[in-house]
All heavy atoms as an XYZ file, in Angstrom:
653
protein
N       1.675     -3.230     -0.921
C       0.541     -2.916     -0.101
C       0.487     -3.766      1.159
O       0.092     -3.268      2.238
C      -0.744     -3.117     -0.923
C      -1.969     -2.557     -0.265
S      -1.722     -0.807     -0.015
C      -3.314     -0.293      0.257
N       0.854     -5.075      0.996
C       0.854     -5.935      2.132
C       1.921     -5.490      3.228
O       1.686     -5.615      4.404
C       1.212     -7.347      1.724
C       1.033     -8.353      2.796
C       1.184     -9.801      2.310
O       0.679    -10.140      1.198
O       1.812    -10.555      3.014
N       3.004     -4.939      2.643
C       4.020     -4.387      3.658
C       3.435     -3.317      4.527
O       3.751     -3.224      5.747
C       5.262     -3.930      2.841
C       6.321     -3.263      3.661
C       7.108     -4.026      4.363
C       6.441     -1.922      3.710
C       8.117     -3.454      5.200
C       7.373     -1.255      4.459
C       8.223     -2.048      5.288
N       2.659     -2.455      3.921
C       2.089     -1.306      4.719
C       1.064     -1.850      5.682
O       1.075     -1.333      6.871
C       1.355     -0.346      3.689
C       0.615      0.845      4.360
C       1.657      1.753      5.070
C      -0.172      1.549      3.280
N       0.280     -2.885      5.323
C      -0.628     -3.432      6.285
C       0.081     -4.052      7.464
O      -0.367     -3.938      8.631
C      -1.557     -4.334      5.602
C      -2.587     -3.828      4.642
C      -3.357     -4.875      3.936
C      -3.552     -2.855      5.358
N       1.193     -4.776      7.157
C       1.917     -5.420      8.268
C       2.565     -4.341      9.179
O       2.619     -4.509     10.350
C       3.040     -6.243      7.605
C       3.889     -7.081      8.631
C       3.049     -8.090      9.310
O       2.110     -8.629      8.712
N       3.372     -8.322     10.527
N       3.058     -3.211      8.550
C       3.627     -2.156      9.321
C       2.562     -1.547     10.197
O       2.813     -1.300     11.415
C       4.211     -1.082      8.372
C       4.769      0.124      9.079
C       5.975      0.065      9.741
C       4.010      1.317      9.094
C       6.458      1.161     10.391
C       4.520      2.454      9.723
C       5.763      2.359     10.433
O       6.174      3.476     11.113
N       1.372     -1.303      9.702
C       0.300     -0.696     10.549
C      -0.084     -1.676     11.627
O      -0.424     -1.237     12.786
C      -0.836     -0.301      9.623
C      -0.669      0.862      8.685
C      -1.843      0.983      7.789
C      -0.373      2.113      9.482
N      -0.100     -2.984     11.371
C      -0.403     -3.958     12.362
C       0.595     -3.962     13.517
O       0.289     -4.007     14.683
C      -0.536     -5.366     11.771
C      -0.997     -6.387     12.766
O      -1.980     -6.147     13.449
O      -0.334     -7.466     12.853
N       1.874     -3.880     13.153
C       2.944     -3.799     14.122
C       2.800     -2.461     15.003
O       2.988     -2.535     16.193
C       4.303     -3.831     13.458
C       4.620     -5.209     12.906
O       3.957     -6.195     13.347
O       5.581     -5.335     12.100
N       2.429     -1.430     14.312
C       2.291     -0.121     15.011
C       1.118     -0.228     16.036
O       1.186      0.243     17.061
C       2.029      0.984     13.967
C       2.061      2.385     14.579
C       3.415      2.751     15.174
C       1.728      3.358     13.434
N       0.023     -0.940     15.579
C      -1.106     -1.104     16.450
C      -0.710     -1.969     17.698
O      -1.129     -1.651     18.801
C      -2.263     -1.741     15.681
C      -3.495     -1.894     16.567
O      -3.924     -0.977     17.194
O      -3.921     -3.110     16.525
N       0.042     -3.010     17.420
C       0.467     -3.913     18.495
C       1.376     -3.069     19.546
O       1.230     -3.187     20.703
C       1.245     -5.093     18.012
C       0.399     -6.057     17.281
O      -0.857     -5.963     17.495
O       0.938     -6.854     16.494
N       2.197     -2.192     19.006
C       3.068     -1.430     19.870
C       2.275     -0.397     20.724
O       2.554     -0.306     21.865
C       4.070     -0.691     19.001
C       4.997      0.245     19.762
C       5.973     -0.271     20.584
C       4.852      1.665     19.645
C       6.846      0.524     21.259
C       5.656      2.439     20.412
C       6.682      1.907     21.196
N       1.265      0.168     20.105
C       0.399      1.065     20.837
C      -0.366      0.367     21.882
O      -0.543      0.894     23.040
C      -0.580      1.834     19.908
N      -0.815     -0.830     21.601
C      -1.559     -1.659     22.621
C      -0.647     -2.030     23.795
O      -1.076     -1.974     24.927
N       0.617     -2.409     23.445
C       1.566     -2.761     24.485
C       1.851     -1.554     25.449
O       1.963     -1.682     26.640
C       2.853     -3.283     23.923
N       2.000     -0.381     24.882
C       2.188      0.868     25.593
C       1.008      1.173     26.511
O       1.222      1.536     27.665
C       2.524      2.090     24.738
C       3.798      1.871     23.886
C       2.553      3.385     25.454
C       5.074      1.812     24.810
N      -0.197      0.957     25.991
C      -1.415      1.160     26.817
C      -1.431      0.111     27.988
O      -1.846      0.570     29.053
C      -2.659      1.017     25.910
N      -1.017     -1.060     27.747
C      -1.043     -2.020     28.870
C      -0.024     -1.651     29.951
O      -0.298     -1.758     31.164
C      -0.787     -3.458     28.304
C      -1.895     -4.049     27.518
C      -1.436     -5.398     26.931
C      -3.094     -4.278     28.379
N       1.164     -1.273     29.505
C       2.116     -0.766     30.468
C       1.666      0.396     31.232
O       1.875      0.518     32.451
C       3.509     -0.546     29.765
C       4.031     -1.770     29.243
C       4.443      0.229     30.615
C       5.192     -1.656     28.318
N       1.055      1.364     30.558
C       0.483      2.593     31.183
C      -0.565      2.220     32.229
O      -0.619      2.805     33.314
C      -0.058      3.594     30.214
N      -1.370      1.234     31.902
C      -2.430      0.830     32.888
C      -1.807      0.174     34.070
O      -2.216      0.464     35.239
C      -3.401     -0.200     32.182
C      -4.405     -0.716     33.106
C      -5.406      0.341     33.577
O      -5.521      1.379     32.952
O      -6.059      0.063     34.642
N      -0.731     -0.607     33.949
C      -0.041     -1.132     35.096
C       0.542     -0.034     35.983
O       0.524     -0.072     37.176
C       1.055     -2.100     34.647
C       0.543     -3.432     34.225
C       1.769     -4.321     33.851
N       1.343     -5.574     33.216
C       2.194     -6.443     32.748
N       3.458     -6.246     32.691
N       1.682     -7.553     32.186
N       1.131      0.908     35.295
C       1.732      2.023     36.065
C       0.638      2.871     36.770
O       0.900      3.282     37.967
C       2.548      2.918     35.090
C       3.781      2.220     34.552
S       4.720      3.181     33.449
C       5.326      4.464     34.497
N      -0.526      3.019     36.179
C      -1.598      3.738     36.784
C      -2.036      3.031     38.070
O      -2.312      3.612     39.080
C      -2.751      3.918     35.826
C      -3.865      4.829     36.382
C      -5.102      4.765     35.509
N      -5.712      3.446     35.548
C      -6.598      3.059     36.498
N      -6.925      3.834     37.524
N      -7.145      1.897     36.454
N      -2.210      1.675     37.865
C      -2.627      0.906     39.060
C      -1.608      0.944     40.172
O      -1.964      1.017     41.341
C      -2.865     -0.569     38.597
C      -4.126     -0.785     37.854
C      -4.368     -2.234     37.561
N      -5.543     -2.378     36.728
C      -5.924     -3.532     36.225
N      -5.216     -4.671     36.461
N      -6.983     -3.657     35.515
N      -0.348      0.886     39.813
C       0.739      0.922     40.826
C       0.696      2.323     41.563
O       0.790      2.385     42.765
C       2.078      0.715     40.195
C       3.267      0.864     41.099
C       3.227     -0.256     42.174
C       4.603      0.727     40.307
N       0.575      3.376     40.768
C       0.509      4.723     41.342
C      -0.685      4.904     42.314
O      -0.647      5.453     43.384
C       0.446      5.809     40.326
N      -1.831      4.325     41.886
C      -3.031      4.374     42.649
C      -2.874      3.616     43.999
O      -3.256      4.068     45.050
C      -4.157      3.804     41.936
C      -5.545      3.813     42.554
C      -6.651      3.256     41.658
C      -7.956      3.168     42.478
N      -8.982      2.527     41.639
N      -2.235      2.463     43.879
C      -1.952      1.625     45.120
C      -1.037      2.341     46.048
O      -1.184      2.355     47.287
C      -1.433      0.252     44.709
N       0.040      2.976     45.492
C       0.983      3.735     46.333
C       0.368      4.897     47.039
O       0.652      5.206     48.209
C       2.194      4.136     45.495
C       3.128      3.021     45.052
C       4.214      3.586     44.162
C       3.735      2.344     46.236
N      -0.500      5.658     46.282
C      -1.163      6.773     46.876
C      -2.146      6.314     47.985
O      -2.189      6.937     49.005
C      -1.839      7.588     45.764
C      -0.846      8.319     44.878
C      -2.803      8.607     46.375
C      -1.456      8.972     43.655
N      -2.878      5.259     47.704
C      -3.819      4.840     48.705
C      -3.050      4.322     49.989
O      -3.525      4.616     51.003
C      -4.617      3.709     48.128
C      -5.683      3.049     49.021
C      -6.771      4.125     49.373
C      -6.312      1.851     48.382
N      -1.935      3.642     49.767
C      -1.150      3.210     50.932
C      -0.651      4.378     51.694
O      -0.656      4.352     52.949
C      -0.042      2.335     50.418
O      -0.514      1.182     49.743
C       0.865      1.847     51.546
N      -0.159      5.391     51.010
C       0.423      6.605     51.697
C      -0.656      7.360     52.499
O      -0.434      7.743     53.585
C       1.055      7.519     50.683
N      -1.848      7.439     51.884
C      -2.998      8.135     52.570
C      -3.389      7.360     53.742
O      -3.696      7.897     54.846
C      -4.136      8.345     51.539
C      -5.397      8.796     52.302
C      -3.781      9.436     50.542
N      -3.519      5.991     53.621
C      -3.909      5.196     54.710
C      -2.952      5.246     55.915
O      -3.310      5.424     57.032
C      -4.042      3.733     54.283
O      -5.057      3.653     53.198
C      -4.502      2.814     55.394
N      -1.636      5.152     55.632
C      -0.623      5.247     56.676
C      -0.594      6.587     57.297
O      -0.556      6.728     58.542
C       0.749      4.895     56.112
C       0.784      3.363     55.767
C       1.880      5.221     57.104
C       2.021      2.945     55.032
N      -0.773      7.667     56.495
C      -0.828      9.013     57.091
C      -2.089      9.180     57.983
O      -1.969      9.802     59.045
N      -3.111      8.663     57.543
C      -4.413      8.785     58.357
C      -4.195      8.021     59.657
O      -4.544      8.550     60.759
C      -5.605      8.262     57.571
C      -6.906      8.439     58.350
C      -7.463      9.690     58.389
C      -7.515      7.370     58.934
C      -8.669      9.863     59.063
C      -8.683      7.504     59.580
C      -9.335      8.781     59.621
N      -3.577      6.917     59.679
C      -3.382      6.143     60.887
C      -2.394      6.864     61.826
O      -2.539      6.917     63.046
C      -2.893      4.739     60.548
C      -3.955      3.880     59.935
C      -3.416      2.538     59.398
O      -2.223      2.203     59.615
N      -4.273      1.720     58.834
N      -1.295      7.391     61.292
C      -0.353      8.179     62.084
C      -1.076      9.427     62.660
O      -0.796      9.728     63.868
C       0.782      8.606     61.256
C       1.839      7.502     60.857
C       2.872      7.955     59.971
C       2.403      6.874     62.105
N      -1.883     10.044     61.893
C      -2.651     11.250     62.416
C      -3.532     10.747     63.611
O      -3.558     11.494     64.626
C      -3.461     11.834     61.302
C      -4.439     12.879     61.849
C      -3.980     14.143     62.241
C      -5.772     12.664     61.881
C      -4.933     15.094     62.717
C      -6.719     13.529     62.349
C      -6.283     14.751     62.788
N      -4.167      9.640     63.500
C      -5.112      9.217     64.525
C      -4.224      8.815     65.786
O      -4.725      9.177     66.925
C      -5.835      7.984     64.086
N      -3.135      8.251     65.668
C      -2.282      7.916     66.827
C      -1.779      9.185     67.505
O      -1.863      9.342     68.706
C      -1.119      7.024     66.421
C      -0.092      6.858     67.537
C      -1.640      5.657     65.991
N      -1.300     10.097     66.736
C      -0.762     11.364     67.315
C      -1.916     12.136     67.957
O      -1.782     12.700     69.103
C      -0.087     12.273     66.209
C       0.170     13.660     66.706
C       1.201     11.577     65.755
N      -3.104     12.185     67.396
C      -4.218     12.879     67.987
C      -4.667     12.163     69.273
O      -4.949     12.849     70.288
C      -5.385     12.876     66.985
C      -6.669     13.650     67.440
C      -6.293     15.130     67.605
C      -7.784     13.496     66.407
N      -4.612     10.811     69.293
C      -4.963     10.109     70.534
C      -3.962     10.425     71.666
O      -4.343     10.428     72.799
C      -5.085      8.640     70.235
N      -2.742     10.528     71.271
C      -1.710     10.817     72.386
C      -1.813     12.257     72.865
O      -1.555     12.540     74.104
C      -0.285     10.624     71.804
C       0.202      9.163     71.931
C      -0.325      8.206     72.767
C       1.174      8.534     71.121
N       0.295      7.069     72.610
C       1.226      7.212     71.587
C       2.004      9.010     70.169
C       2.125      6.308     71.033
C       2.904      8.080     69.605
C       2.942      6.793     70.062
N      -2.099     13.169     71.949
C      -2.052     14.596     72.327
C      -3.425     15.114     72.874
O      -3.411     15.899     73.821
C      -1.571     15.492     71.198
O      -2.452     15.304     70.028
C      -0.150     15.147     70.749
N      -4.446     14.716     72.275
C      -5.784     15.258     72.602
C      -6.789     14.040     72.669
O      -7.607     13.817     71.722
C      -6.265     16.203     71.575
C      -5.449     17.496     71.444
C      -5.626     18.369     72.651
O      -6.729     18.444     73.192
N      -4.556     19.054     73.027
N      -6.759     13.252     73.764
C      -7.702     12.057     73.811
C      -9.192     12.424     73.679
O      -9.891     11.698     72.922
C      -7.448     11.473     75.180
C      -5.984     11.845     75.489
C      -5.884     13.297     74.894
N      -9.702     13.439     74.281
C     -11.164     13.750     74.087
C     -11.505     14.115     72.650
O     -12.538     13.624     72.135
C     -11.415     14.925     75.030
C     -10.329     14.921     75.988
C      -9.182     14.338     75.318
N     -10.642     14.878     72.000
C     -10.870     15.211     70.581
C     -10.823     13.906     69.716
O     -11.636     13.748     68.790
C      -9.834     16.186     70.112
C      -9.974     16.771     68.750
C     -11.283     17.419     68.526
C      -8.781     17.678     68.376
N      -9.849     13.056     69.999
C      -9.802     11.825     69.242
C     -11.058     10.919     69.435
O     -11.527     10.347     68.500
C      -8.582     11.036     69.705
N     -11.576     10.935     70.688
C     -12.780     10.118     70.901
C     -13.974     10.751     70.175
O     -14.763      9.999     69.608
C     -13.078     10.088     72.428
C     -14.295      9.308     72.829
C     -14.074      7.816     72.478
C     -14.525      9.459     74.391
N     -14.077     12.042     70.140
C     -15.119     12.645     69.372
C     -15.020     12.426     67.874
O     -16.001     12.168     67.217
N     -13.753     12.487     67.365
C     -13.529     12.219     66.000
C     -13.929     10.774     65.591
O     -14.571     10.537     64.608
C     -12.036     12.469     65.682
C     -11.687     12.241     64.214
C     -12.151     13.120     63.226
C     -10.931     11.173     63.878
C     -11.773     12.877     61.894
C     -10.633     10.979     62.544
C     -11.048     11.836     61.579
N     -13.567      9.883     66.429
C     -13.855      8.454     66.228
C     -15.382      8.220     66.292
O     -15.869      7.442     65.506
C     -13.112      7.491     67.144
C     -11.595      7.533     66.895
C     -13.611      6.121     67.112
C     -11.251      7.141     65.508
N     -16.083      8.888     67.186
C     -17.526      8.775     67.304
C     -18.157      9.247     66.033
O     -19.088      8.607     65.517
C     -17.999      9.544     68.504
O     -17.427      9.010     69.663
N     -17.758     10.422     65.549
C     -18.269     10.947     64.289
C     -17.953      9.997     63.109
O     -18.824      9.836     62.299
C     -17.703     12.373     64.005
C     -18.299     13.446     64.888
C     -17.576     14.733     64.608
C     -19.763     13.640     64.662
N     -16.796      9.498     63.060
C     -16.458      8.515     62.035
C     -17.308      7.273     62.046
O     -17.775      6.780     61.047
C     -14.951      8.177     62.102
C     -14.383      7.349     60.954
C     -14.478      8.154     59.619
C     -12.886      6.960     61.258
N     -17.569      6.824     63.223
C     -18.397      5.564     63.379
C     -19.875      5.812     62.941
O     -20.415      5.052     62.256
C     -18.430      5.097     64.834
N     -20.391      7.005     63.289
C     -21.815      7.374     62.906
C     -21.791      7.519     61.325
O     -22.760      7.062     60.677
C     -22.219      8.644     63.601
C     -23.464      9.252     62.907
C     -22.380      8.443     65.055
N     -20.818      8.153     60.748
C     -20.729      8.391     59.330
C     -20.668      6.984     58.589
O     -21.334      6.761     57.624
C     -19.531      9.217     58.958
C     -19.365      9.431     57.471
C     -20.127     10.183     56.648
C     -18.439      8.790     56.586
N     -19.642     10.062     55.412
C     -18.624      9.184     55.369
C     -17.422      7.834     56.861
C     -17.850      8.745     54.211
C     -16.644      7.392     55.859
C     -16.826      7.858     54.524
N     -19.837      6.079     59.108
C     -19.716      4.761     58.536
C     -21.058      4.030     58.622
O     -21.413      3.381     57.657
C     -18.602      3.989     59.259
O     -17.372      4.713     59.233
C     -18.431      2.611     58.606
N     -21.682      4.012     59.809
C     -22.950      3.420     59.898
C     -24.017      3.979     58.908
O     -24.769      3.254     58.252
C     -23.489      3.461     61.309
C     -22.713      2.565     62.348
C     -23.244      2.833     63.746
C     -22.906      1.083     61.979
N     -24.037      5.294     58.815
C     -24.956      5.968     57.895
C     -24.709      5.524     56.418
O     -25.629      5.188     55.675
C     -24.762      7.482     58.030
C     -25.566      8.274     56.977
C     -26.937      8.422     57.082
C     -24.917      8.811     55.921
C     -27.656      9.154     56.115
C     -25.610      9.518     54.876
C     -26.970      9.649     55.026
O     -27.656     10.358     54.078
N     -23.418      5.458     56.056
C     -23.084      5.075     54.669
C     -23.497      3.619     54.419
O     -23.895      3.276     53.286
C     -21.574      5.293     54.415
C     -21.157      6.710     54.453
C     -21.688      7.579     53.392
N     -21.214      7.031     52.088
C     -21.561      7.559     50.894
N     -22.417      8.531     50.819
N     -21.032      7.020     49.846
N     -23.354      2.785     55.453
C     -23.667      1.313     55.276
C     -25.192      1.235     55.110
O     -25.594      0.369     54.345
C     -23.262      0.536     56.506
N     -26.016      2.038     55.800
C     -27.457      1.993     55.642
C     -27.926      2.568     54.226
O     -28.753      1.997     53.629
C     -28.123      2.656     56.791
C     -29.649      2.719     56.608
C     -27.815      1.853     58.090
N     -27.416      3.697     53.956
C     -27.836      4.398     52.736
C     -27.400      3.718     51.484
O     -28.182      3.750     50.469
C     -27.327      5.892     52.813
C     -27.589      6.611     51.504
C     -27.975      6.593     53.981
N     -26.241      3.126     51.450
C     -25.695      2.498     50.229
C     -26.038      1.105     50.042
O     -25.411      0.334     49.278
C     -24.177      2.675     50.214
C     -23.790      4.074     49.929
O     -24.533      4.851     49.348
N     -22.551      4.404     50.258
N     -27.086      0.573     50.641
C     -27.484     -0.813     50.392
C     -28.085     -0.891     49.000
O     -28.755     -0.067     48.471
C     -28.582     -1.240     51.393
C     -28.019     -1.413     52.785
C     -29.116     -1.931     53.718
O     -30.277     -1.967     53.394
N     -28.668     -2.262     54.929
N     -27.811     -2.089     48.385
C     -28.338     -2.216     46.958
C     -29.847     -2.352     47.009
O     -30.379     -2.868     48.056
C     -27.672     -3.531     46.557
C     -27.288     -4.206     47.766
C     -26.993     -3.171     48.767
N     -30.553     -1.928     46.036
C     -32.008     -2.041     46.005
C     -32.453     -3.476     46.005
O     -31.823     -4.337     45.373
C     -32.446     -1.296     44.737
C     -31.274     -1.338     43.885
C     -30.067     -1.377     44.777
N     -33.502     -3.742     46.757
C     -34.006     -5.122     46.838
C     -35.005     -5.395     45.646
O     -35.599     -4.469     45.207
C     -34.789     -5.229     48.134
C     -33.889     -5.180     49.308
C     -34.605     -5.560     50.621
N     -33.705     -5.501     51.682
C     -33.976     -4.868     52.857
N     -35.169     -4.293     52.999
N     -33.076     -4.866     53.801
N     -35.079     -6.674     45.234
C     -35.917     -6.966     44.136
C     -37.400     -6.813     44.631
O     -37.736     -7.196     45.768
C     -35.643     -8.380     43.714
N     -38.221     -6.392     43.731
C     -39.656     -6.111     44.059
C     -40.370     -7.453     43.828
O     -40.326     -7.994     42.763
C     -40.248     -5.025     43.212
C     -41.736     -4.837     43.519
C     -39.539     -3.722     43.562
N     -41.159     -7.898     44.811
C     -41.937     -9.102     44.590
C     -43.138     -8.820     43.822
O     -43.867     -7.824     44.011
C     -42.270     -9.690     45.945
O     -43.084    -10.875     45.800
N     -43.547     -9.742     42.887
C     -44.705     -9.487     42.051
C     -45.914    -10.337     42.506
O     -46.889    -10.493     41.771
C     -44.386     -9.884     40.571
O     -43.931    -11.238     40.496
C     -43.367     -8.953     40.042
N     -45.856    -10.910     43.711
C     -46.998    -11.692     44.197
C     -48.115    -10.856     44.623
O     -48.236     -9.870     45.158
C     -46.506    -12.572     45.392
C     -45.579    -13.703     44.888
C     -45.365    -14.566     46.109
N     -44.167    -15.343     45.819
C     -43.806    -16.295     46.572
N     -44.412    -16.540     47.723
N     -42.742    -17.048     46.332
């Protein structure tokens, strides 16, 4: 019976090791995708600025307004004073 428990413990350790490796791979894939999207977005912005400067300026203006809006709306709630 003790042999079976040791076998199940080893099997559990193996499954845990596989899960840790899978998590590392998931984080690596996420970082690679984020890097690719970021570089692609920057290249798109440069090409747009070279080919259509007024359109690029309008796009950047909308992006700046959207960023400011998100910064204001997503502020954490303030603590309520009980005085």
